[in-house]
N, C-alpha and C positions, 0 to 999 in steps of 0.2 A: 209644798214642792215635792216632786217625786225624787226619791233617793235611790242611787245605785252605787254599790260599793265596788271598788277595784283597788289593786295594789300597784305601786310604781315598780315596773319591771326594769331589769338591768338595761334592756334595749331602749327604754324610755329616757335614759340619762345621757348627759353629755360627758365629755372627758373629765370635767370637774366633779362629777357625781351628782349633779343637780338634774331634775327633770327638764328635758329640753323644752324650750318655750313653745315650739310648734305643737307639741303633744297635747297641750291644753285644749286646742281646737279639736283634736281627735277625741279627747275625753268629753268635750261638749257634744260631739256627734253621738258618742256612745250613750250619754245621758238622754239625749233627745230620742234616739231610737228605742231605748229601753222604756222611756216614759210612754211613747206611743204603743209599744208592745203591751205594757201594763193596762192600757185602755182597750186592748182587744184587736189591734191592727199593727202589723209589722210594716216597716218601710217598704219591703219587697211587695207586700200585699197592696199598699197604696200605689206603687208603680204598676204592678201587673193587673190587679183587679180594677183599679180606678183609672188607670192610664195617666197618672199624674206624677209629675216630678216637682221637687221642692228645692231648686237650686238656691244656694246662698248668694245674696246680693251684697251683703255687708256683714262684717264680723268685727267684734271688739273684745279685747281681754285686758283687764286690769290685774297685773301681777302684784300681789301683796307680800308674799313670802314664798320662798322656794320649797319645793318638795324634793325628797331624796329617794334613792333606791330603797325599796322595800317598805316605804311609807304606805300605810293603809288610808285610803281616801274614800270620800263619798262625793259623788257628783249629784248635786241638787238641781233639778230642772223644772221650770214652769213656763207657762205662756205669759209673755210680757204684753203682747198686743196682737190683735187679729182683725183682719178686714176681708172683704170679698176678693181682694187681689193678693193677699199675702199674710204671713204670720211671723211674729218675732218671739224668740225664746230667750229666757234669761237663765243663767247658770251660776252656781256657787260651788267651788271646789274646796271641800272641807276636810280637815283631819277626821278620820272615823271616830276618834275619841272625843271630838268636839274641840272648841277653841277658835282661834283666829283663822279666817279663811286663807287659803293659799292664793286663790284667784277668783275674780268675778268676771262674767262674760255675758255677751248678748249676740245673737245672730238674727239677721233678717232674711226671710225667704220669700220668693214669689211663687205662684202656682203656674206651672207650665205643662202643656200637653206633650205627648210623645213626639210631636213634630217640631217642638221648640217654640211654640206660640204661647204667649201669656193667656191664661184663662181665669175665669172666676172659680172660686172654691166650690167643688161639688158638695151637694147637700150632706152626703155621708161623712166626708171629712170635716165639714163645718160642725156637724153634731159631735163628732169625736173630739175636736178641739174645744168645744163648749164644755165638755166633761173634764178636760185637763186641769191640773192644778194651776192656779194663777200665781205668778211671781209677786211677792210682796212689794208694796210701794217703796219701802225703805231700801230694798235691794236695787230697784230700778233707779232710784236717785243716786245711789253709790256708783252704779255703772255708767249712767248717762245714756244718751240715745245713740243709735247707730245711724 
């Protein structure tokens, strides 16, 4: 799994001091974008150079324990499944020091052109995703399908 470190910011928390639940989906996006960047292509490059969009068609998050302001986290990201029509990513939000995950997640995306029409995955992106880390089977079993 690709790993990207971040810290829970004050703005990420709710009035009770816990990381707001919606931010986990933002952290999934950060993990996904940074994983693609580590493979040599940014999301912007996928949009601008390949003319491709990857809208989310479904998202899931299992919250296991809360994160608090200033916690150091690692977002682990891997490919859960891919096809000619779309790709699924799996995520684990971990304490940087290790231990029990804060959350597990999965997002499903389809490939769309700039005019909003579904398309098959372009060869360049298919090759890029083939090089991406694969999410382990035990993580996928813990999350369930989207």
